[in-house]
C-alpha positions as CSV (number, residue, x, y, z in Angstrom):
1,M,-22.4,-32.7,222.6
2,K,-25.3,-32.2,220.1
3,L,-28.7,-33.6,220.7
4,A,-31.7,-33.8,218.4
5,V,-35.1,-34.3,220.0
6,Y,-37.8,-36.0,217.9
7,G,-41.3,-37.4,218.4
8,K,-44.9,-37.4,217.2
9,G,-46.4,-33.9,216.8
10,G,-48.1,-32.7,220.0
11,I,-46.3,-35.3,222.1
12,G,-44.6,-32.6,224.2
13,K,-41.1,-32.3,222.6
14,S,-40.7,-28.7,223.3
15,T,-41.7,-28.9,226.9
16,T,-39.4,-31.9,227.3
17,S,-36.6,-30.1,225.5
18,C,-36.8,-27.0,227.5
19,N,-36.7,-28.8,230.8
20,I,-33.8,-31.0,229.7
21,S,-31.9,-27.9,228.6
22,V,-32.5,-26.4,232.1
23,A,-31.5,-29.6,233.8
24,L,-28.3,-29.6,231.8
25,S,-27.6,-26.0,232.8
26,K,-28.3,-27.0,236.4
27,R,-25.4,-29.4,236.0
28,N,-23.2,-26.5,235.0
29,K,-23.3,-27.1,231.2
30,K,-23.5,-24.2,228.8
31,V,-26.6,-25.0,226.7
32,L,-28.0,-23.7,223.4
33,Q,-31.5,-24.8,222.4
34,I,-32.4,-24.5,218.7
35,G,-36.0,-24.6,217.8
36,C,-36.6,-26.2,214.4
37,D,-40.2,-25.5,213.8
38,P,-42.0,-22.8,211.7
39,K,-44.2,-22.1,214.7
40,H,-40.9,-20.9,216.4
41,D,-42.3,-21.6,219.9
42,S,-39.8,-24.2,221.0
43,T,-38.0,-21.8,223.4
44,F,-41.2,-20.1,224.6
45,T,-41.1,-21.6,228.2
46,L,-37.4,-20.6,228.5
47,T,-37.7,-16.9,227.4
48,G,-41.4,-16.2,228.0
49,F,-41.9,-14.8,224.5
50,L,-41.6,-15.8,220.8
51,I,-38.1,-14.7,219.9
52,P,-37.3,-13.6,216.3
53,T,-36.3,-16.4,214.0
54,I,-33.0,-16.7,212.1
55,I,-34.7,-17.1,208.8
56,D,-36.6,-13.8,209.3
57,T,-33.4,-12.0,210.4
58,L,-31.5,-13.3,207.4
59,Q,-34.3,-12.0,205.1
60,E,-34.2,-8.6,206.8
61,K,-30.4,-8.4,206.1
62,D,-30.7,-9.7,202.5
63,Y,-28.7,-12.8,203.6
64,H,-25.7,-10.6,204.4
65,Y,-24.2,-12.7,207.2
66,E,-21.7,-10.1,208.0
67,D,-24.4,-7.7,209.1
68,I,-25.8,-10.1,211.8
69,W,-24.5,-10.1,215.3
70,P,-25.0,-12.9,217.9
71,E,-27.4,-10.7,219.9
72,D,-29.7,-10.4,216.8
73,V,-30.5,-14.1,216.9
74,I,-29.4,-15.6,220.3
75,Y,-31.6,-14.8,223.4
76,T,-30.8,-15.9,226.9
77,G,-33.6,-17.7,228.8
78,Y,-34.1,-19.2,232.2
79,N,-31.0,-20.2,234.1
80,G,-28.7,-19.0,231.3
81,V,-29.9,-21.3,228.6
82,D,-29.3,-19.6,225.3
83,C,-32.1,-19.9,222.7
84,V,-32.4,-19.7,218.9
85,E,-35.4,-20.2,216.7
86,A,-34.6,-21.3,213.1
87,G,-38.1,-20.5,211.8
88,G,-39.3,-22.0,208.6
89,P,-40.4,-21.4,205.0
90,P,-43.9,-20.1,204.2
91,A,-46.6,-22.7,204.5
92,G,-46.6,-25.0,201.5
93,A,-43.3,-23.7,200.1
94,G,-39.6,-24.4,200.7
95,C,-37.9,-26.9,202.9
96,G,-37.4,-27.1,206.6
97,G,-34.0,-28.8,206.1
98,Y,-32.7,-25.8,204.2
99,V,-33.7,-23.5,207.1
100,V,-31.9,-25.8,209.6
101,G,-28.8,-25.7,207.3
102,E,-28.9,-21.9,207.1
103,T,-29.2,-21.7,210.9
104,V,-26.1,-23.9,211.5
105,K,-24.2,-21.9,208.8
106,L,-25.0,-18.6,210.5
107,L,-24.1,-19.8,214.0
108,K,-20.8,-21.1,212.7
109,E,-20.2,-17.7,211.0
110,L,-20.8,-16.1,214.4
111,N,-18.4,-18.5,216.0
112,A,-21.2,-19.5,218.3
113,F,-21.7,-23.1,217.3
114,D,-18.6,-24.3,219.2
115,E,-19.0,-22.2,222.3
116,Y,-21.5,-24.6,224.0
117,D,-21.2,-27.8,226.0
118,I,-24.6,-28.9,224.7
119,I,-26.6,-27.9,221.6
120,L,-30.1,-29.2,221.5
121,F,-32.2,-29.3,218.4
122,D,-36.0,-29.4,219.1
123,V,-37.4,-30.8,215.8
124,L,-41.0,-30.7,214.6
125,G,-43.2,-33.8,214.3
126,D,-42.6,-37.1,212.5
127,V,-39.8,-37.7,210.0
128,V,-41.4,-37.8,206.6
129,C,-38.6,-36.5,204.4
130,G,-34.9,-35.6,204.3
131,G,-35.7,-32.0,205.3
132,F,-37.2,-33.1,208.6
133,A,-34.2,-35.3,209.3
134,A,-31.7,-32.6,208.6
135,P,-30.8,-31.9,212.3
136,L,-29.6,-35.5,212.5
137,N,-26.8,-34.5,210.2
138,Y,-25.4,-32.3,213.1
139,A,-26.3,-34.5,216.1
140,D,-24.3,-37.0,218.2
141,Y,-27.5,-38.4,219.7
142,C,-31.2,-38.5,218.9
143,L,-33.8,-38.6,221.7
144,I,-37.3,-39.7,220.9
145,V,-40.2,-38.5,223.0
146,T,-43.2,-40.8,223.0
147,D,-46.2,-41.9,225.1
148,N,-47.9,-45.3,225.6
149,G,-50.1,-44.9,222.5
150,F,-49.9,-46.5,219.0
151,D,-49.5,-43.3,217.0
152,A,-46.5,-42.1,219.1
153,L,-44.8,-45.4,218.9
154,F,-45.4,-45.6,215.1
155,A,-43.7,-42.2,214.8
156,A,-40.9,-43.4,217.1
157,N,-40.4,-46.3,214.8
158,R,-40.0,-44.1,211.7
159,I,-37.6,-41.8,213.6
160,S,-35.6,-44.9,214.5
161,A,-35.4,-45.7,210.8
162,S,-34.0,-42.2,210.1
163,V,-31.4,-42.6,212.8
164,R,-30.3,-45.9,211.3
165,E,-30.1,-44.4,207.8
166,K,-28.1,-41.3,209.0
167,A,-25.8,-43.5,211.1
168,R,-24.4,-45.0,207.9
169,T,-22.6,-41.7,207.2
170,H,-22.6,-39.8,210.5
171,S,-21.5,-40.5,214.0
172,L,-25.0,-40.7,215.3
173,R,-26.7,-42.9,217.9
174,L,-30.1,-43.1,219.4
175,A,-29.7,-42.3,223.1
176,G,-33.1,-43.6,224.0
177,L,-36.8,-43.1,224.5
178,I,-38.5,-40.6,226.9
179,G,-42.0,-41.4,227.9
180,N,-43.9,-38.1,228.4
181,R,-47.1,-37.9,230.6
182,T,-47.5,-41.6,230.4
183,A,-49.9,-43.3,232.9
184,Q,-48.9,-46.8,231.7
185,R,-46.0,-48.2,229.8
186,D,-47.2,-51.6,228.6
187,L,-47.0,-50.7,224.9
188,I,-43.6,-49.0,225.3
189,D,-42.3,-52.1,227.0
190,K,-43.7,-54.4,224.3
191,Y,-42.1,-52.2,221.6
192,I,-38.6,-52.1,223.2
193,E,-38.8,-55.8,223.9
194,N,-38.8,-56.3,220.1
195,I,-36.9,-53.2,219.0
196,S,-33.9,-52.9,221.3
197,I,-33.9,-49.2,222.4
198,P,-32.9,-47.8,225.8
199,V,-35.5,-45.9,227.9
200,L,-34.0,-42.8,229.5
201,E,-37.1,-41.9,231.6
202,I,-40.8,-42.3,231.9
203,L,-42.6,-39.3,233.2
204,P,-46.0,-40.0,234.8
205,L,-49.2,-38.4,233.8
206,I,-48.6,-35.1,235.8
207,E,-50.9,-32.3,235.0
208,E,-48.4,-29.7,236.0
209,I,-46.2,-30.7,233.0
210,R,-49.0,-29.6,230.6
211,V,-49.8,-26.5,232.6
212,S,-46.2,-25.4,232.5
213,R,-46.5,-24.9,228.7
214,V,-49.6,-22.8,229.2
215,K,-47.8,-20.7,231.8
216,G,-44.8,-20.2,229.6
217,Q,-42.4,-21.5,232.2
218,T,-40.2,-24.5,232.7
219,L,-41.0,-26.9,235.6
220,F,-37.8,-25.7,237.2
221,Q,-39.0,-22.1,237.2
222,I,-42.4,-23.0,238.6
223,A,-40.7,-25.2,241.2
224,D,-38.7,-22.2,242.4
225,K,-42.0,-20.9,243.8
226,E,-43.8,-24.2,244.4
227,S,-41.4,-26.5,246.2
228,S,-43.9,-29.3,246.1
229,L,-43.2,-29.7,242.4
230,R,-39.4,-30.1,242.7
231,Y,-39.9,-33.9,242.4
232,I,-40.9,-33.4,238.8
233,C,-37.6,-31.7,238.0
234,D,-35.8,-34.9,239.2
235,Y,-37.0,-36.7,236.1
236,Y,-35.3,-34.2,233.8
237,L,-32.2,-34.1,236.0
238,N,-32.0,-37.9,235.6
239,I,-32.1,-37.6,231.8
240,A,-29.4,-34.9,232.0
241,D,-27.2,-37.0,234.2
242,Q,-27.4,-39.9,231.7
243,L,-26.6,-37.7,228.8
244,I,-23.6,-36.1,230.6
245,T,-22.1,-39.6,231.0
246,I,-21.9,-39.9,227.2
247,P,-24.2,-42.9,226.7
248,E,-23.2,-45.7,224.3
249,G,-26.5,-45.3,222.5
250,V,-27.7,-47.7,219.7
251,V,-28.2,-47.8,216.0
252,P,-31.8,-49.1,216.0
253,Q,-33.2,-51.7,213.6
254,E,-36.8,-50.5,213.3
255,A,-39.8,-52.8,212.6
256,S,-41.6,-52.6,209.3
257,D,-45.0,-51.0,209.3
258,R,-46.7,-54.4,209.0
259,Q,-44.6,-55.9,211.8
260,L,-45.4,-53.0,214.1
261,F,-49.1,-53.2,213.4
262,T,-49.0,-56.9,214.0
263,L,-46.9,-56.6,217.2
264,L,-49.2,-54.1,218.8
265,S,-52.5,-55.7,217.7
266,D,-51.3,-59.1,219.0
267,F,-50.5,-57.4,222.3
268,Y,-54.0,-55.9,222.5
269,L,-55.7,-59.2,221.7
270,T,-53.5,-61.2,224.1
271,N,-53.9,-58.9,227.0
272,K,-57.5,-57.8,226.2
273,V,-56.5,-54.1,226.5
274,D,-59.3,-51.6,226.4
275,I,-58.5,-49.7,223.2
276,T,-61.2,-47.0,223.6
277,E,-58.6,-44.5,224.8
278,N,-56.2,-45.2,221.8
279,V,-56.5,-45.1,218.1
280,N,-59.0,-47.6,216.6
281,I,-56.5,-50.4,215.9
282,S,-59.0,-52.8,214.4
283,E,-59.9,-50.3,211.7
284,E,-56.3,-49.6,211.0
285,L,-55.5,-53.3,210.7
286,D,-58.4,-53.9,208.4
287,T,-57.1,-51.2,206.1
288,L,-53.3,-51.8,206.3
289,I,-52.8,-55.5,207.0
290,I,-54.3,-57.4,204.1
């Protein structure tokens, strides 16, 4: 099974991805996590350091694939989760989709791509072009990480559009949404009420989730020493269990930008929600809904 994890930048995709990878490994699955971000820090909490990227390794070898061995690019992290960082082109130059393609090509050359039960692509930010959407070409399921805010749901809606587009030519489904560090879920519920998407899990606003990233450890690793935190791991194990059952998933029909703004603004007005902790919806609407 191949998974692609998407979501708004800074929403916690890498933290979520690493913990899902460990949860799957706890269910006796052989897992490979592929970081698809030029920052190459997706697997940091699994390995404890920034591993060399595939694109850098290829450049060092003048793109001679025959000179690269699995141990040059695949590093084993916590609980046996194998890790790869694709890397990226220089800032302002090149295409992230090309780097993802080269990563998959190399892993296939190394006969590594088919050795895993689960391959998880952790993808940077919103989908704004075909390059960002490239991992969807190789995935069976997309998972979207969001929170209860407007910006994250706007990004989720765009990602849903990408899944729908890719599903025309690929065997791809959206497995569902994952709410990360979400104190409330009223906007999420309003969104899925109108855009039919499953919700895999909603993780509460737990400070230890954020701190785990700073510590460079997964929640599972921290819980090994602090048993009081094991309950957090159960959220990720629940996600893993749902994925292992091979969910049906959906091909979403996203809202238009105008529909989404109207939907969420109407919700705010109807429920008199305090918007001071969210983006300034009224200013957005004045600008975009004319």
